[in-house]
C-alpha positions as CSV (number, residue, x, y, z in Angstrom):
1,X,66.7,87.3,-22.0
2,X,70.4,87.7,-21.7
3,X,72.1,91.0,-21.1
4,X,74.1,92.6,-23.8
5,X,77.9,92.7,-23.4
6,X,79.0,96.2,-22.8
7,X,82.2,98.2,-22.3
8,X,82.2,101.3,-20.1
9,X,84.0,104.4,-21.4
10,X,84.8,106.6,-18.4
11,X,86.2,110.1,-18.8
12,X,86.2,113.6,-17.3
13,X,85.7,117.0,-18.8
14,X,88.1,118.9,-21.1
15,X,91.1,117.0,-22.5
16,X,89.9,113.7,-21.0
17,X,86.7,113.9,-22.9
18,X,88.4,114.9,-26.1
19,X,90.8,111.9,-25.8
20,X,87.8,109.6,-25.4
21,X,86.0,111.2,-28.4
22,X,89.1,110.4,-30.5
23,X,89.3,106.8,-29.2
24,X,85.5,106.3,-29.7
25,X,85.8,107.5,-33.3
26,X,88.1,104.6,-33.9
27,X,86.0,102.1,-32.0
28,X,82.5,103.1,-33.1
29,X,82.5,100.9,-36.2
30,X,83.1,97.8,-34.2
31,X,80.3,95.4,-33.1
32,X,81.0,96.3,-29.4
33,X,78.4,98.1,-27.3
34,X,79.6,101.1,-25.3
35,X,78.2,103.1,-22.5
36,X,79.7,106.4,-21.5
37,X,80.1,107.6,-17.9
38,X,81.2,111.1,-17.3
39,X,80.1,114.7,-16.6
40,X,78.5,115.1,-20.1
41,X,77.5,112.9,-23.0
42,X,80.1,111.9,-25.6
43,X,77.8,111.2,-28.4
44,X,74.0,111.2,-28.8
45,X,74.1,107.7,-30.2
46,X,75.5,106.2,-27.0
47,X,73.8,105.6,-23.7
48,X,75.2,108.0,-21.1
49,X,75.3,108.0,-17.3
50,X,76.3,111.2,-15.5
51,X,79.1,111.0,-13.0
52,X,80.6,114.3,-11.9
53,X,84.0,115.5,-10.7
54,X,85.2,114.3,-7.3
55,X,87.1,117.4,-6.3
56,X,86.6,121.1,-5.9
57,X,89.2,123.2,-7.7
58,X,89.5,125.8,-4.8
59,X,88.5,124.2,-1.5
60,X,90.1,121.2,0.2
61,X,87.1,120.9,2.6
62,X,84.6,120.8,-0.3
63,X,86.9,118.4,-2.1
64,X,86.7,116.0,0.9
65,X,82.9,116.2,0.9
66,X,82.7,115.8,-2.9
67,X,85.1,112.8,-2.8
68,X,83.0,111.0,-0.2
69,X,79.8,111.7,-2.1
70,X,81.5,110.8,-5.4
71,X,82.7,107.4,-4.1
72,X,79.1,106.6,-3.0
73,X,77.7,107.7,-6.4
74,X,80.4,105.8,-8.3
75,X,79.8,102.6,-6.3
76,X,76.0,102.8,-6.8
77,X,76.2,103.6,-10.5
78,X,78.8,100.9,-11.2
79,X,76.8,98.2,-9.4
80,X,73.5,99.3,-11.1
81,X,75.2,99.2,-14.5
82,X,76.6,95.7,-13.8
83,X,73.1,94.6,-12.9
84,X,71.5,96.1,-16.0
85,X,74.2,95.1,-18.6
86,X,76.8,92.5,-18.9
87,X,79.8,94.8,-18.3
88,X,82.9,93.1,-19.7
89,X,85.4,95.9,-19.1
90,X,86.2,99.5,-18.8
91,X,88.4,101.9,-20.8
92,X,89.2,105.2,-19.2
93,X,91.2,108.4,-20.0
94,X,90.8,109.6,-16.5
95,X,90.6,111.6,-14.2
96,X,89.9,110.4,-10.7
97,X,86.3,109.6,-11.3
98,X,87.5,106.4,-13.1
99,X,89.3,104.9,-10.1
100,X,86.3,103.6,-8.1
101,X,84.4,102.0,-11.0
102,X,87.6,100.5,-12.3
103,X,88.5,99.0,-8.9
104,X,85.0,97.5,-8.5
105,X,85.1,96.0,-12.0
106,X,88.6,94.7,-11.4
107,X,87.4,93.0,-8.2
108,X,84.6,91.4,-10.3
109,X,87.1,90.0,-12.8
110,X,86.5,92.5,-15.6
111,X,89.2,93.9,-17.8
112,X,90.5,97.4,-17.0
113,X,92.3,99.6,-19.5
114,X,93.6,103.0,-18.6
115,X,95.1,105.6,-21.0
116,X,97.4,108.2,-19.4
117,X,96.7,111.7,-20.8
118,X,98.7,113.0,-23.7
119,X,99.6,116.2,-21.9
120,X,101.9,114.3,-19.6
121,X,105.6,113.8,-20.6
122,X,107.8,113.8,-17.6
123,X,105.5,113.5,-14.6
124,X,102.8,111.0,-13.5
125,X,99.2,112.0,-12.7
126,X,97.7,111.0,-9.3
127,X,95.1,108.9,-11.2
128,X,97.9,107.4,-13.4
129,X,99.8,106.3,-10.3
130,X,96.8,104.5,-8.9
131,X,95.5,103.1,-12.2
132,X,98.9,101.7,-13.1
133,X,98.6,99.4,-10.1
134,X,95.0,98.1,-10.8
135,X,94.8,98.2,-14.6
136,X,95.1,95.1,-16.8
137,X,96.5,97.3,-19.5
138,X,98.0,100.7,-19.0
139,X,98.6,102.7,-22.1
140,X,100.7,105.9,-22.5
141,X,100.5,108.3,-25.4
142,X,104.0,109.8,-25.1
143,X,107.0,107.6,-25.4
144,X,108.7,109.5,-22.5
145,X,106.0,108.1,-20.2
146,X,107.3,104.5,-20.7
147,X,110.2,105.4,-18.3
148,X,107.6,106.5,-15.6
149,X,105.3,103.5,-15.9
150,X,107.3,100.2,-16.1
151,X,104.5,98.0,-17.4
152,X,102.9,100.5,-19.8
153,X,102.3,100.0,-23.5
154,X,102.9,102.9,-25.9
155,X,99.9,103.6,-28.0
156,X,100.7,107.0,-29.5
157,X,98.3,109.8,-29.7
158,X,94.6,108.8,-30.0
């Protein structure tokens, strides 16, 4: 039996999740199969895999430990999803939890799409700086961001 072609939707909490909800509302009527990866489920109708934050808000030491643990969990989850499904690509609204899975999938020849957060106008996020180098498509939601990311595509607000 062949595996079903699947696209991973990776997001964090707060605004990143809200952006993904808006994007998914536009994509949900398509014939594509989606799986969400993030701290909490996006929608009960979609298979979800938990992947938490990779940094502590108040402690650098705890952030280092969380980042190391997060990288291991991200690698393990991404590989297991690729074995279970025919993952054809990833779409992410950030934050840093999207970097490792995106890098693994890129190395496996899968398509990587990253959408920089709409709250950014005149500065680049750390995740955006990294993802602009590894993404096949890098979308920005504010036209001002086109000056910050040379190869970006303007998509407008989701």
